[in-house]
ZAMARGU-4260 file (C-alpha; in steps of 0.2 Angstrom, whole numbers, plus 5000, padded with zeros to 4 digits):
<rodrens>
0) 5131/4992/5251 | 5131/4979/5265 | 5127/4983/5283 | 5137/4970/5293 | 5135/4966/5311
5) 5147/4953/5319 | 5140/4940/5330 | 5147/4925/5339 | 5150/4910/5327 | 5139/4899/5337
10) 5124/4911/5334 | 5112/4909/5319 | 5116/4921/5305 | 5103/4932/5297 | 5102/4940/5280
15) 5089/4953/5276 | 5085/4960/5259 | 5072/4973/5255 | 5069/4975/5236 | 5063/4993/5239
20) 5080/4998/5246 | 5089/5002/5230 | 5107/5008/5231 | 5112/5012/5213 | 5111/5005/5195
25) 5123/4991/5191 | 5132/4997/5175 | 5132/4984/5162 | 5150/4988/5159 | 5154/4980/5176
30) 5156/4964/5167 | 5169/4970/5154 | 5183/4960/5147 | 5201/4964/5142 | 5212/4957/5128
35) 5231/4961/5127 | 5245/4956/5116 | 5252/4945/5129 | 5255/4927/5129 | 5241/4917/5120
40) 5227/4930/5123 | 5227/4937/5105 | 5237/4924/5095 | 5230/4907/5098 | 5216/4915/5109
45) 5204/4926/5100 | 5214/4925/5083 | 5220/4908/5077 | 5220/4908/5058 | 5221/4890/5050
50) 5213/4882/5065 | 5197/4873/5059 | 5188/4881/5074 | 5191/4898/5067 | 5181/4908/5054
55) 5186/4915/5038 | 5194/4930/5047 | 5204/4919/5058 | 5193/4922/5074 | 5190/4908/5085
60) 5171/4904/5084 | 5171/4895/5101 | 5179/4910/5109 | 5166/4922/5101 | 5152/4911/5107
65) 5159/4910/5125 | 5160/4930/5125 | 5142/4930/5119 | 5137/4918/5133 | 5145/4930/5146
70) 5136/4945/5137 | 5152/4955/5138 | 5148/4973/5136 | 5165/4981/5133 | 5182/4974/5130
75) 5199/4984/5133 | 5213/4983/5120 | 5228/4982/5116 | 5235/4983/5134 | 5240/4983/5147
80) 5259/4986/5148 | 5260/4981/5129 | 5252/4998/5124 | 5267/5008/5130 | 5278/5003/5115
85) 5263/5000/5103 | 5261/5011/5087 | 5244/5008/5080 | 5249/5012/5062 | 5259/4996/5062
90) 5243/4986/5064 | 5233/4993/5049 | 5233/4990/5031 | 5239/4975/5020 | 5245/4962/5032
95) 5260/4958/5021 | 5266/4976/5023 | 5264/4976/5042 | 5281/4977/5051 | 5287/4965/5064
100) 5292/4975/5080 | 5302/4970/5096 | 5289/4971/5110 | 5296/4977/5127 | 5283/4974/5140
105) 5283/4955/5138 | 5299/4953/5128 | 5292/4946/5112 | 5291/4950/5093 | 5275/4958/5088
110) 5269/4953/5071 | 5255/4966/5070 | 5245/4953/5060 | 5230/4958/5072 | 5227/4976/5074
115) 5214/4990/5075 | 5202/4984/5061 | 5203/4966/5066 | 5199/4970/5084 | 5185/4981/5080
120) 5178/4968/5068 | 5179/4955/5081 | 5170/4967/5093 | 5156/4968/5081 | 5154/4949/5079
125) 5154/4947/5098 | 5142/4962/5101 | 5153/4971/5112 | 5160/4989/5113 | 5179/4993/5111
130) 5189/5002/5124 | 5206/5007/5118 | 5221/5012/5128 | 5233/5026/5122 | 5252/5024/5121
135) 5258/5036/5134 | 5276/5028/5134 | 5283/5030/5117 | 5268/5038/5109 | 5264/5056/5104
140) 5248/5066/5105 | 5248/5067/5086 | 5248/5049/5085 | 5234/5047/5098 | 5223/5060/5088
145) 5227/5051/5072 | 5220/5035/5080 | 5204/5043/5086 | 5202/5051/5068 | 5205/5034/5060
150) 5192/5026/5071 | 5178/5039/5073 | 5179/5053/5060 | 5167/5054/5045 | 5177/5069/5038
155) 5187/5070/5022 | 5203/5070/5031 | 5219/5059/5030 | 5216/5046/5044 | 5198/5044/5040
160) 5202/5042/5022 | 5216/5029/5027 | 5202/5019/5036 | 5192/5020/5020 | 5207/5014/5010
165) 5208/5000/5022 | 5191/4994/5018 | 5180/5002/5031 | 5169/5017/5025 | 5159/5021/5041
170) 5167/5026/5057 | 5168/5013/5071 | 5164/5026/5084 | 5175/5020/5098 | 5169/5029/5114
175) 5181/5023/5128 | 5199/5029/5128 | 5212/5026/5142 | 5225/5040/5145 | 5239/5027/5146
180) 5241/5012/5157 | 5250/5010/5174 | 5262/5025/5170 | 5267/5025/5188 | 5275/5007/5187
185) 5294/5005/5187 | 5291/4991/5174 | 5283/5003/5162 | 5292/5009/5147 | 5291/5028/5149
190) 5287/5028/5168 | 5282/5045/5174 | 5280/5054/5190 | 5263/5059/5196 | 5266/5077/5192
195) 5272/5074/5174 | 5258/5062/5171 | 5244/5073/5177 | 5251/5088/5166 | 5251/5077/5150
200) 5235/5068/5153 | 5226/5085/5156 | 5233/5092/5140 | 5230/5076/5129 | 5212/5076/5136
205) 5209/5094/5130 | 5215/5090/5113 | 5206/5073/5111 | 5189/5081/5116 | 5192/5095/5104
210) 5193/5082/5090 | 5179/5071/5097 | 5168/5078/5111 | 5159/5061/5112 | 5174/5052/5119
215) 5174/5045/5137 | 5192/5047/5144 | 5199/5037/5158 | 5212/5043/5169 | 5227/5032/5173
220) 5227/5028/5192 | 5236/5016/5203 | 5227/5005/5217 | 5216/5019/5223 | 5223/5023/5241
225) 5239/5030/5235 | 5247/5047/5233 | 5248/5045/5214 | 5229/5043/5214 | 5226/5058/5226
230) 5237/5069/5216 | 5232/5064/5198 | 5213/5065/5203 | 5215/5082/5211 | 5225/5090/5196
235) 5214/5082/5182 | 5196/5081/5189 | 5193/5100/5188 | 5182/5112/5177 | 5189/5120/5162
240) 5176/5130/5152 | 5189/5133/5138 | 5194/5115/5136 | 5176/5110/5135 | 5170/5123/5123
245) 5160/5132/5136 | 5150/5117/5141 | 5144/5117/5160 | 5138/5099/5159 | 5154/5090/5153
250) 5171/5085/5160 | 5187/5082/5152 | 5189/5066/5163 | 5175/5054/5164 | 5182/5040/5174
255) 5198/5036/5185 | 5205/5019/5183 | 5212/5008/5197 | 5221/4990/5196 | 5222/4977/5209
260) 5226/4958/5208 | 5223/4947/5223 | 5230/4929/5227 | 5236/4918/5241 | 5240/4900/5243
265) 5230/4901/5259 | 5211/4899/5256 | 5205/4911/5269 | 5217/4924/5264 | 5213/4921/5245
270) 5194/4923/5247 | 5195/4939/5259 | 5208/4947/5248 | 5196/4956/5237 | 5190/4966/5252
275) 5205/4976/5249 | 5197/4981/5232 | 5181/4986/5241 | 5190/4998/5253 | 5200/5005/5238
280) 5184/5009/5229 | 5177/5018/5244 | 5193/5028/5246 | 5195/5032/5228 | 5177/5038/5227
285) 5181/5050/5242 | 5196/5057/5233 | 5185/5060/5217 | 5172/5069/5228 | 5186/5079/5237
290) 5193/5085/5220 | 5176/5090/5214 | 5173/5100/5230 | 5190/5109/5231 | 5191/5112/5212
295) 5173/5118/5212 | 5167/5107/5199 | 5148/5111/5195 | 5135/5099/5201 | 5129/5099/5183
300) 5144/5089/5178 | 5141/5071/5181 | 5151/5063/5195 | 5166/5054/5188 | 5166/5035/5192
305) 5179/5022/5194 | 5185/5011/5180 | 5192/4995/5188 | 5200/4990/5171 | 5211/4977/5178
310) 5206/4965/5191 | 5207/4946/5194 | 5215/4932/5205 | 5233/4932/5199 | 5250/4927/5207
315) 5264/4932/5196 | 5276/4920/5205 | 5266/4905/5199 | 5260/4912/5182 | 5274/4924/5176
320) 5268/4937/5164 | 5284/4934/5153 | 5279/4916/5152 | 5261/4919/5146 | 5253/4920/5164
325) 5242/4905/5161 | 5235/4902/5178 | 5227/4885/5183 | 5213/4890/5194 | 5205/4881/5209
330) 5188/4882/5218 | 5196/4894/5230 | 5200/4905/5216 | 5182/4904/5209 | 5175/4909/5226
335) 5188/4924/5227 | 5181/4929/5210 | 5163/4928/5217 | 5168/4939/5231 | 5176/4951/5219
340) 5160/4952/5209 | 5150/4955/5226 | 5161/4970/5229 | 5157/4977/5212 | 5138/4975/5215
345) 5139/4982/5233 | 5149/4997/5226 | 5139/5000/5211 | 5136/5018/5215 | 5155/5021/5211
350) 5158/5008/5197 | 5157/5014/5179 | 5166/4999/5172 | 5176/4984/5177 | 5187/4973/5166
355) 5193/4956/5171 | 5211/4953/5166 | 5210/4944/5154 | 5197/4937/5143 | 5206/4921/5136
360) 5221/4911/5141 | 5231/4924/5151 | 5225/4923/5169 | 5208/4919/5162 | 5193/4908/5166
365) 5193/4903/5148 | 5207/4893/5140 | 5209/4887/5122 | 5217/4872/5115 | 5218/4867/5097
370) 5202/4856/5099 | 5191/4868/5109 | 5189/4879/5125 | 5191/4874/5143 | 5181/4883/5156
375) 5190/4885/5173 | 5181/4886/5190 | 5181/4905/5190 | 5171/4905/5174 | 5155/4899/5183
380) 5153/4914/5195 | 5157/4926/5181 | 5144/4918/5171 | 5131/4918/5185 | 5134/4936/5189
385) 5135/4942/5171 | 5118/4933/5168 | 5109/4938/5183 | 5117/4952/5194 | 5111/4966/5183
390) 5099/4980/5186 | 5099/4988/5203 | 5110/4985/5217 | 5100/4982/5234 | 5105/4986/5251
395) 5108/4970/5262 | 5109/4967/5280 | 5120/4953/5286 | 5123/4947/5304 | 5135/4933/5305
400) 5152/4928/5312 | 5168/4935/5305 | 5185/4927/5300 | 5198/4936/5311 | 5214/4928/5305
405) 5228/4935/5295 | 5224/4943/5278 | 5233/4947/5262 | 5236/4961/5261 | 5239/4963/5279
410) 5230/4980/5280 | 5213/4973/5277 | 5212/4968/5295 | 5207/4984/5304 | 5202/4993/5287
415) 5186/4983/5283 | 5177/4968/5289 | 5178/4950/5283 | 5162/4940/5286 | 5160/4922/5284
420) 5146/4925/5272 | 5150/4938/5258 | 5133/4944/5251 | 5126/4955/5238 | 5109/4957/5230
425) 5102/4964/5214 | 5084/4968/5207 | 5082/4964/5189 | 5072/4974/5177 | 5060/4959/5177
430) 5057/4961/5196 | 5067/4946/5201 | 5078/4948/5216 | 5095/4939/5214 | 5104/4936/5231
435) 5122/4930/5229 | 5130/4922/5245 | 5148/4916/5246 | 5151/4904/5261 | 5170/4907/5262
440) 5173/4894/5276 | 5182/4878/5270 | 5172/4865/5279 | 5157/4873/5288 | 5140/4874/5282
445) 5131/4889/5289 | 5112/4888/5292 | 5105/4906/5290 | 5089/4915/5292 | 5084/4924/5276
450) 5072/4938/5278 | 5063/4945/5263 | 5059/4929/5254 | 5040/4926/5255 | 5035/4908/5262
455) 5029/4897/5248 | 5039/4907/5234 | 5047/4898/5220 | 5066/4900/5222 | 5078/4896/5209
460) 5095/4890/5216 | 5111/4891/5207 | 5127/4884/5215 | 5145/4883/5212 | 5154/4871/5224
465) 5166/4857/5224 | 5176/4843/5233 | 5188/4854/5241 | 5195/4872/5239 | 5211/4866/5230
470) 5200/4856/5217 | 5203/4862/5199 | 5185/4858/5195 | 5169/4866/5201 | 5152/4858/5202
475) 5138/4869/5195 | 5120/4865/5198 | 5103/4873/5196 | 5087/4868/5205 | 5070/4875/5211
480) 5063/4874/5228 | 5048/4880/5237 | 5053/4892/5251 | 5049/4885/5268 | 5039/4894/5282
485) 5055/4893/5293 | 5065/4905/5281 | 5080/4895/5286 | 5093/4890/5272 | 5110/4881/5274
490) 5124/4888/5263 | 5136/4873/5260 | 5155/4876/5265 | 5166/4883/5251 | 5152/4888/5239
495) 5143/4902/5230 | 5124/4901/5230 | 5113/4912/5220 | 5095/4913/5225 | 5082/4920/5213
500) 5064/4924/5217 | 5050/4936/5215 | 5047/4946/5231
</rodrens>
């Protein structure tokens, strides 16, 4: 949460941080990833058999190391739009017997050489949790129940024994399962009305939790401030003693997902666009609270959080999905990603998970070649936030000027503020405060008074900057300074600065 006061641009800005003003815990799953059978994300991305950079399983070792460097806690799979025609049984068992299928989301042929067991084995190597999306397009409830049984059951039953037959004795214990993906979309195979989706999602949720009560089920939302979200939340976030086996401390639905992508060729529109996601989170959280109130959900049931399981900077016109969606990112895009991450920290009270779409090659900060990996500009804010912006989110007071021009989407103007300095702060478990400040201006350094950093304190400074917002290269630096008596600090134009100190 940020308290923002707009002042004239010529006045000196102020940022105030108090380490005792804790908003909420930042869920580790805020820094989740996403892998889809799309473009070169799976084949040629995380799975590249025959390449000398791959291990004996065909997994790219350099990609695994990059994911470990990011400390990615959870990865969504196998889609995305892909999942609406995906049948998980095609991707298990001996590879030579797996069928090739026509894939309709991205109009490709799917070989099924990489499937459930390969992905879950890859997750174990990375040290991350899996998050599966269920096929709500051409799939059936029986098929979904079979997948959960295959992954999680220790019983002497058909699908659990099939897993054993395929070489895995102990269950994988996959916790997170999405009830479909973007079922509202006209591009979706099996597009549904909000009424039809809500009815199916609720019935599937009951059956899935009867099979495995430990599952965390994620409802399919839209962008948040929509009639789809309002209706689906109201119908599905309710209390059902029968469906929960009499429990008064559990819920069929654990999170509600929303998806937003932002992008603009205009720098200031680009870096302020993630503010639309911030307002969407606030509105969605209000819809969840409204449903709980009107449906009389007991306070013993934990409040459902938001799963922002697709987010990123993406312009489909310049990087079409059907062509692999390989974005070539700029410093402006890196700063937009930093603002996105500030949003998640500020709204930590409501965020249960967030998954950048995607983790490699497809609209990704990480790109593979036959010889190695290339880290695009957005990689660096993602790395800094994942490494340091964990623990507790802190309240921040910001007084500065505000960008007042056109925004994309247009409705940002009047719905939420767009300050020149976009700020969040976190208190780590080690007692260190991390203050992230994005100066969104293209060419104006902003000298700012910082309140809360003791004079004489040793301050670690990490910075992402460059030689212009359209540069496809970012400069990354780390230094240490002794904090001055004046408490003044100059944030360079078009930069992310992360200040770390003990209060």
